[in-house]
KOLGU-4560 file (N, C-alpha, C; in nm, 3 decimals, padded with zeros to 5 digits):
<recs>
<n_xx: 04.307 n_yy: 01.258 n_zz: -04.442 ca_xx: 04.208 ca_yy: 01.185 ca_zz: -04.556 c_xx: 04.277 c_yy: 01.073 c_zz: -04.680 mol: A seq: 1 type: MET>
<n_xx: 04.153 n_yy: 00.991 n_zz: -04.659 ca_xx: 04.245 ca_yy: 00.892 ca_zz: -04.777 c_xx: 04.137 c_yy: 00.889 c_zz: -04.913 mol: A seq: 2 type: ASN>
<n_xx: 04.140 n_yy: 00.806 n_zz: -05.006 ca_xx: 04.102 ca_yy: 00.827 ca_zz: -05.110 c_xx: 03.982 c_yy: 00.778 c_zz: -05.121 mol: A seq: 3 type: CYS>
<n_xx: 03.930 n_yy: 00.720 n_zz: -05.040 ca_xx: 03.823 ca_yy: 00.669 ca_zz: -05.009 c_xx: 03.706 c_yy: 00.768 c_zz: -04.955 mol: A seq: 4 type: ASP>
<n_xx: 03.769 n_yy: 00.818 n_zz: -04.844 ca_xx: 03.714 ca_yy: 00.975 ca_zz: -04.788 c_xx: 03.657 c_yy: 01.080 c_zz: -04.906 mol: A seq: 5 type: GLU>
<n_xx: 03.757 n_yy: 01.117 n_zz: -04.997 ca_xx: 03.783 ca_yy: 01.172 ca_zz: -05.106 c_xx: 03.649 c_yy: 01.190 c_zz: -05.231 mol: A seq: 6 type: PHE>
<n_xx: 03.730 n_yy: 01.031 n_zz: -05.261 ca_xx: 03.569 ca_yy: 01.001 ca_zz: -05.362 c_xx: 03.417 c_yy: 01.030 c_zz: -05.291 mol: A seq: 7 type: VAL>
<n_xx: 03.416 n_yy: 01.001 n_zz: -05.168 ca_xx: 03.245 ca_yy: 01.028 ca_zz: -05.086 c_xx: 03.233 c_yy: 01.174 c_zz: -05.102 mol: A seq: 8 type: GLU>
<n_xx: 03.346 n_yy: 01.271 n_zz: -05.105 ca_xx: 03.347 ca_yy: 01.406 ca_zz: -05.086 c_xx: 03.341 c_yy: 01.489 c_zz: -05.187 mol: A seq: 9 type: LEU>
<n_xx: 03.375 n_yy: 01.428 n_zz: -05.299 ca_xx: 03.433 ca_yy: 01.486 ca_zz: -05.412 c_xx: 03.319 c_yy: 01.632 c_zz: -05.491 mol: A seq: 10 type: VAL>
<n_xx: 03.176 n_yy: 01.550 n_zz: -05.468 ca_xx: 03.072 ca_yy: 01.654 ca_zz: -05.528 c_xx: 03.073 c_yy: 01.763 c_zz: -05.446 mol: A seq: 11 type: THR>
<n_xx: 03.058 n_yy: 01.725 n_zz: -05.311 ca_xx: 03.039 ca_yy: 01.865 ca_zz: -05.183 c_xx: 03.171 c_yy: 01.930 c_zz: -05.220 mol: A seq: 12 type: THR>
<n_xx: 03.286 n_yy: 01.895 n_zz: -05.203 ca_xx: 03.370 ca_yy: 01.966 ca_zz: -05.291 c_xx: 03.393 c_yy: 02.023 c_zz: -05.403 mol: A seq: 13 type: PHE>
<n_xx: 03.324 n_yy: 02.015 n_zz: -05.495 ca_xx: 03.324 ca_yy: 02.046 ca_zz: -05.650 c_xx: 03.229 c_yy: 02.205 c_zz: -05.588 mol: A seq: 14 type: LEU>
<n_xx: 03.090 n_yy: 02.165 n_zz: -05.551 ca_xx: 03.009 ca_yy: 02.251 ca_zz: -05.526 c_xx: 03.013 c_yy: 02.371 c_zz: -05.424 mol: A seq: 15 type: ASP>
<n_xx: 03.133 n_yy: 02.317 n_zz: -05.365 ca_xx: 03.220 ca_yy: 02.467 ca_zz: -05.258 c_xx: 03.103 c_yy: 02.491 c_zz: -05.138 mol: A seq: 16 type: GLY>
<n_xx: 03.047 n_yy: 02.383 n_zz: -05.110 ca_xx: 02.974 ca_yy: 02.343 ca_zz: -04.996 c_xx: 03.010 c_yy: 02.278 c_zz: -04.878 mol: A seq: 17 type: SER>
<n_xx: 03.177 n_yy: 02.265 n_zz: -04.846 ca_xx: 03.221 ca_yy: 02.197 ca_zz: -04.783 c_xx: 03.242 c_yy: 02.298 c_zz: -04.631 mol: A seq: 18 type: MET>
<n_xx: 03.259 n_yy: 02.257 n_zz: -04.541 ca_xx: 03.297 ca_yy: 02.333 ca_zz: -04.437 c_xx: 03.469 c_yy: 02.348 c_zz: -04.454 mol: A seq: 19 type: HIS>
<n_xx: 03.548 n_yy: 02.448 n_zz: -04.385 ca_xx: 03.664 ca_yy: 02.454 ca_zz: -04.452 c_xx: 03.776 c_yy: 02.376 c_zz: -04.400 mol: A seq: 20 type: GLU>
<n_xx: 03.763 n_yy: 02.314 n_zz: -04.284 ca_xx: 03.851 ca_yy: 02.177 ca_zz: -04.204 c_xx: 03.863 c_yy: 02.092 c_zz: -04.283 mol: A seq: 21 type: PRO>
<n_xx: 03.714 n_yy: 02.088 n_zz: -04.341 ca_xx: 03.782 ca_yy: 01.926 ca_zz: -04.473 c_xx: 03.783 c_yy: 01.962 c_zz: -04.593 mol: A seq: 22 type: THR>
<n_xx: 03.720 n_yy: 02.103 n_zz: -04.620 ca_xx: 03.820 ca_yy: 02.116 ca_zz: -04.730 c_xx: 03.962 c_yy: 02.130 c_zz: -04.748 mol: A seq: 23 type: GLU>
<n_xx: 04.038 n_yy: 02.190 n_zz: -04.665 ca_xx: 04.166 ca_yy: 02.195 ca_zz: -04.635 c_xx: 04.256 c_yy: 02.090 c_zz: -04.654 mol: A seq: 24 type: LEU>
<n_xx: 04.167 n_yy: 01.953 n_zz: -04.575 ca_xx: 04.197 ca_yy: 01.837 ca_zz: -04.596 c_xx: 04.195 c_yy: 01.758 c_zz: -04.749 mol: A seq: 25 type: ARG>
<n_xx: 04.085 n_yy: 01.785 n_zz: -04.814 ca_xx: 04.084 ca_yy: 01.754 ca_zz: -04.937 c_xx: 04.213 c_yy: 01.796 c_zz: -05.039 mol: A seq: 26 type: CYS>
<n_xx: 04.184 n_yy: 01.933 n_zz: -04.994 ca_xx: 04.339 ca_yy: 01.974 ca_zz: -05.086 c_xx: 04.484 c_yy: 01.919 c_zz: -05.043 mol: A seq: 27 type: LEU>
<n_xx: 04.501 n_yy: 01.938 n_zz: -04.934 ca_xx: 04.612 ca_yy: 01.839 ca_zz: -04.892 c_xx: 04.600 c_yy: 01.726 c_zz: -04.940 mol: A seq: 28 type: VAL>
<n_xx: 04.503 n_yy: 01.635 n_zz: -04.963 ca_xx: 04.560 ca_yy: 01.532 ca_zz: -04.979 c_xx: 04.546 c_yy: 01.521 c_zz: -05.137 mol: A seq: 29 type: HIS>
<n_xx: 04.501 n_yy: 01.607 n_zz: -05.235 ca_xx: 04.502 ca_yy: 01.616 ca_zz: -05.357 c_xx: 04.643 c_yy: 01.647 c_zz: -05.427 mol: A seq: 30 type: LEU>
<n_xx: 04.733 n_yy: 01.704 n_zz: -05.313 ca_xx: 04.870 ca_yy: 01.760 ca_zz: -05.348 c_xx: 04.975 c_yy: 01.634 c_zz: -05.306 mol: A seq: 31 type: THR>
<n_xx: 04.911 n_yy: 01.540 n_zz: -05.263 ca_xx: 04.983 ca_yy: 01.403 ca_zz: -05.225 c_xx: 04.971 c_yy: 01.284 c_zz: -05.302 mol: A seq: 32 type: GLU>
<n_xx: 04.812 n_yy: 01.305 n_zz: -05.387 ca_xx: 04.752 ca_yy: 01.154 ca_zz: -05.435 c_xx: 04.722 c_yy: 01.202 c_zz: -05.615 mol: A seq: 33 type: CYS>
<n_xx: 04.837 n_yy: 01.160 n_zz: -05.655 ca_xx: 04.790 ca_yy: 01.203 ca_zz: -05.849 c_xx: 04.637 c_yy: 01.113 c_zz: -05.863 mol: A seq: 34 type: ASP>
<n_xx: 04.613 n_yy: 01.000 n_zz: -05.767 ca_xx: 04.492 ca_yy: 00.932 ca_zz: -05.861 c_xx: 04.389 c_yy: 01.038 c_zz: -05.822 mol: A seq: 35 type: GLY>
<n_xx: 04.377 n_yy: 01.078 n_zz: -05.710 ca_xx: 04.286 ca_yy: 01.193 ca_zz: -05.653 c_xx: 04.282 c_yy: 01.273 c_zz: -05.762 mol: A seq: 36 type: CYS>
<n_xx: 04.364 n_yy: 01.349 n_zz: -05.792 ca_xx: 04.347 ca_yy: 01.425 ca_zz: -05.912 c_xx: 04.348 c_yy: 01.427 c_zz: -06.034 mol: A seq: 37 type: GLU>
<n_xx: 04.348 n_yy: 01.294 n_zz: -06.054 ca_xx: 04.299 ca_yy: 01.248 ca_zz: -06.217 c_xx: 04.161 c_yy: 01.247 c_zz: -06.189 mol: A seq: 38 type: THR>
<n_xx: 04.103 n_yy: 01.175 n_zz: -06.061 ca_xx: 03.972 ca_yy: 01.133 ca_zz: -06.064 c_xx: 03.907 c_yy: 01.279 c_zz: -06.037 mol: A seq: 39 type: TYR>
<n_xx: 03.949 n_yy: 01.361 n_zz: -05.968 ca_xx: 03.895 ca_yy: 01.500 ca_zz: -05.963 c_xx: 03.865 c_yy: 01.572 c_zz: -06.109 mol: A seq: 40 type: LEU>
<n_xx: 03.984 n_yy: 01.544 n_zz: -06.190 ca_xx: 03.971 ca_yy: 01.631 ca_zz: -06.343 c_xx: 03.861 c_yy: 01.560 c_zz: -06.412 mol: A seq: 41 type: ASP>
<n_xx: 03.874 n_yy: 01.413 n_zz: -06.424 ca_xx: 03.757 ca_yy: 01.330 ca_zz: -06.479 c_xx: 03.608 c_yy: 01.362 c_zz: -06.452 mol: A seq: 42 type: GLN>
<n_xx: 03.628 n_yy: 01.414 n_zz: -06.293 ca_xx: 03.475 ca_yy: 01.468 ca_zz: -06.283 c_xx: 03.423 c_yy: 01.559 c_zz: -06.309 mol: A seq: 43 type: PHE>
<n_xx: 03.542 n_yy: 01.666 n_zz: -06.302 ca_xx: 03.502 ca_yy: 01.782 ca_zz: -06.393 c_xx: 03.441 c_yy: 01.757 c_zz: -06.525 mol: A seq: 44 type: ARG>
<n_xx: 03.533 n_yy: 01.695 n_zz: -06.615 ca_xx: 03.533 ca_yy: 01.684 ca_zz: -06.747 c_xx: 03.405 c_yy: 01.650 c_zz: -06.750 mol: A seq: 45 type: GLN>
<n_xx: 03.333 n_yy: 01.563 n_zz: -06.700 ca_xx: 03.251 ca_yy: 01.461 ca_zz: -06.721 c_xx: 03.119 c_yy: 01.577 c_zz: -06.719 mol: A seq: 46 type: THR>
<n_xx: 03.131 n_yy: 01.658 n_zz: -06.569 ca_xx: 03.066 ca_yy: 01.749 ca_zz: -06.552 c_xx: 03.036 c_yy: 01.840 c_zz: -06.642 mol: A seq: 47 type: ILE>
<n_xx: 03.119 n_yy: 01.886 n_zz: -06.706 ca_xx: 03.155 ca_yy: 02.040 ca_zz: -06.838 c_xx: 03.034 c_yy: 01.957 c_zz: -06.975 mol: A seq: 48 type: ALA>
<n_xx: 03.072 n_yy: 01.822 n_zz: -06.994 ca_xx: 03.044 ca_yy: 01.757 ca_zz: -07.098 c_xx: 02.857 c_yy: 01.745 c_zz: -07.084 mol: A seq: 49 type: ILE>
<n_xx: 02.841 n_yy: 01.703 n_zz: -06.942 ca_xx: 02.682 ca_yy: 01.690 ca_zz: -06.898 c_xx: 02.634 c_yy: 01.840 c_zz: -06.940 mol: A seq: 50 type: LEU>
<n_xx: 02.714 n_yy: 01.938 n_zz: -06.912 ca_xx: 02.635 ca_yy: 02.054 ca_zz: -06.888 c_xx: 02.620 c_yy: 02.100 c_zz: -07.056 mol: A seq: 51 type: ASP>
<n_xx: 02.747 n_yy: 02.088 n_zz: -07.144 ca_xx: 02.729 ca_yy: 02.125 ca_zz: -07.246 c_xx: 02.581 c_yy: 02.056 c_zz: -07.371 mol: A seq: 52 type: ALA>
<n_xx: 02.515 n_yy: 01.961 n_zz: -07.281 ca_xx: 02.417 ca_yy: 01.893 ca_zz: -07.345 c_xx: 02.309 c_yy: 01.998 c_zz: -07.368 mol: A seq: 53 type: LEU>
<n_xx: 02.247 n_yy: 01.990 n_zz: -07.520 ca_xx: 02.191 ca_yy: 02.065 ca_zz: -07.536 c_xx: 02.047 c_yy: 02.044 c_zz: -07.510 mol: A seq: 54 type: PRO>
<n_xx: 01.987 n_yy: 02.127 n_zz: -07.375 ca_xx: 01.822 ca_yy: 02.118 ca_zz: -07.353 c_xx: 01.820 c_yy: 02.019 c_zz: -07.269 mol: A seq: 55 type: GLY>
<n_xx: 01.916 n_yy: 01.920 n_zz: -07.251 ca_xx: 01.893 ca_yy: 01.820 ca_zz: -07.179 c_xx: 01.934 c_yy: 01.783 c_zz: -07.025 mol: A seq: 56 type: GLN>
<n_xx: 01.886 n_yy: 01.726 n_zz: -06.929 ca_xx: 01.910 ca_yy: 01.734 ca_zz: -06.783 c_xx: 01.934 c_yy: 01.613 c_zz: -06.775 mol: A seq: 57 type: SER>
<n_xx: 02.023 n_yy: 01.561 n_zz: -06.727 ca_xx: 02.026 ca_yy: 01.427 ca_zz: -06.658 c_xx: 01.951 c_yy: 01.374 c_zz: -06.568 mol: A seq: 58 type: LEU>
<n_xx: 01.822 n_yy: 01.260 n_zz: -06.569 ca_xx: 01.765 ca_yy: 01.260 ca_zz: -06.520 c_xx: 01.849 c_yy: 01.178 c_zz: -06.374 mol: A seq: 59 type: PRO>
<n_xx: 01.776 n_yy: 01.183 n_zz: -06.260 ca_xx: 01.858 ca_yy: 01.176 ca_zz: -06.105 c_xx: 01.872 c_yy: 01.019 c_zz: -06.130 mol: A seq: 60 type: THR>
<n_xx: 01.822 n_yy: 00.929 n_zz: -06.166 ca_xx: 01.828 ca_yy: 00.784 ca_zz: -06.137 c_xx: 01.963 c_yy: 00.745 c_zz: -06.264 mol: A seq: 61 type: GLU>
<n_xx: 01.996 n_yy: 00.834 n_zz: -06.377 ca_xx: 02.098 ca_yy: 00.838 ca_zz: -06.445 c_xx: 02.250 c_yy: 00.887 c_zz: -06.366 mol: A seq: 62 type: ALA>
<n_xx: 02.205 n_yy: 00.992 n_zz: -06.296 ca_xx: 02.288 ca_yy: 01.099 ca_zz: -06.237 c_xx: 02.341 c_yy: 00.970 c_zz: -06.113 mol: A seq: 63 type: ARG>
<n_xx: 02.290 n_yy: 00.925 n_zz: -06.031 ca_xx: 02.307 ca_yy: 00.812 ca_zz: -05.947 c_xx: 02.385 c_yy: 00.693 c_zz: -05.986 mol: A seq: 64 type: ASP>
<n_xx: 02.342 n_yy: 00.644 n_zz: -06.099 ca_xx: 02.444 ca_yy: 00.531 ca_zz: -06.145 c_xx: 02.545 c_yy: 00.597 c_zz: -06.198 mol: A seq: 65 type: GLN>
<n_xx: 02.544 n_yy: 00.712 n_zz: -06.269 ca_xx: 02.690 ca_yy: 00.759 ca_zz: -06.285 c_xx: 02.797 c_yy: 00.786 c_zz: -06.150 mol: A seq: 66 type: LEU>
<n_xx: 02.713 n_yy: 00.871 n_zz: -06.047 ca_xx: 02.818 ca_yy: 00.906 ca_zz: -05.926 c_xx: 02.869 c_yy: 00.750 c_zz: -05.912 mol: A seq: 67 type: LEU>
<n_xx: 02.771 n_yy: 00.621 n_zz: -05.908 ca_xx: 02.812 ca_yy: 00.482 ca_zz: -05.862 c_xx: 02.908 c_yy: 00.432 c_zz: -05.929 mol: A seq: 68 type: GLY>
<n_xx: 02.950 n_yy: 00.474 n_zz: -06.043 ca_xx: 03.037 ca_yy: 00.400 ca_zz: -06.159 c_xx: 03.165 c_yy: 00.468 c_zz: -06.120 mol: A seq: 69 type: ALA>
<n_xx: 03.166 n_yy: 00.613 n_zz: -06.117 ca_xx: 03.315 ca_yy: 00.672 ca_zz: -06.093 c_xx: 03.339 c_yy: 00.626 c_zz: -05.891 mol: A seq: 70 type: PHE>
<n_xx: 03.250 n_yy: 00.624 n_zz: -05.805 ca_xx: 03.300 ca_yy: 00.550 ca_zz: -05.714 c_xx: 03.334 c_yy: 00.406 c_zz: -05.713 mol: A seq: 71 type: ARG>
<n_xx: 03.277 n_yy: 00.327 n_zz: -05.785 ca_xx: 03.310 ca_yy: 00.207 ca_zz: -05.790 c_xx: 03.471 c_yy: 00.184 c_zz: -05.843 mol: A seq: 72 type: ALA>
<n_xx: 03.476 n_yy: 00.259 n_zz: -05.951 ca_xx: 03.611 ca_yy: 00.278 ca_zz: -06.073 c_xx: 03.731 c_yy: 00.334 c_zz: -05.946 mol: A seq: 73 type: LEU>
<n_xx: 03.707 n_yy: 00.397 n_zz: -05.865 ca_xx: 03.837 ca_yy: 00.433 ca_zz: -05.764 c_xx: 03.842 c_yy: 00.344 c_zz: -05.672 mol: A seq: 74 type: ARG>
<n_xx: 03.742 n_yy: 00.279 n_zz: -05.635 ca_xx: 03.774 ca_yy: 00.150 ca_zz: -05.534 c_xx: 03.841 c_yy: 00.073 c_zz: -05.597 mol: A seq: 75 type: ARG>
<n_xx: 03.835 n_yy: 00.015 n_zz: -05.715 ca_xx: 03.892 ca_yy: -00.129 ca_zz: -05.800 c_xx: 04.064 c_yy: -00.061 c_zz: -05.779 mol: A seq: 76 type: ASP>
</recs>
């Protein structure tokens, strides 16, 4: 697995709906790639912050823009 693949799969990885062989590939990649480990940590922190917002949910368009921004940062 490379970094681009991991970035594309990060939300599936986090929600636990990934097939076991792919999840194992992600875990192996994370042990070898500090950048993706940092990316995953930042993604988890963002989710936690958004979950802590009182009585608000993130609109679909805003969520998609946020995900796009994360993907763009990783590719730079």
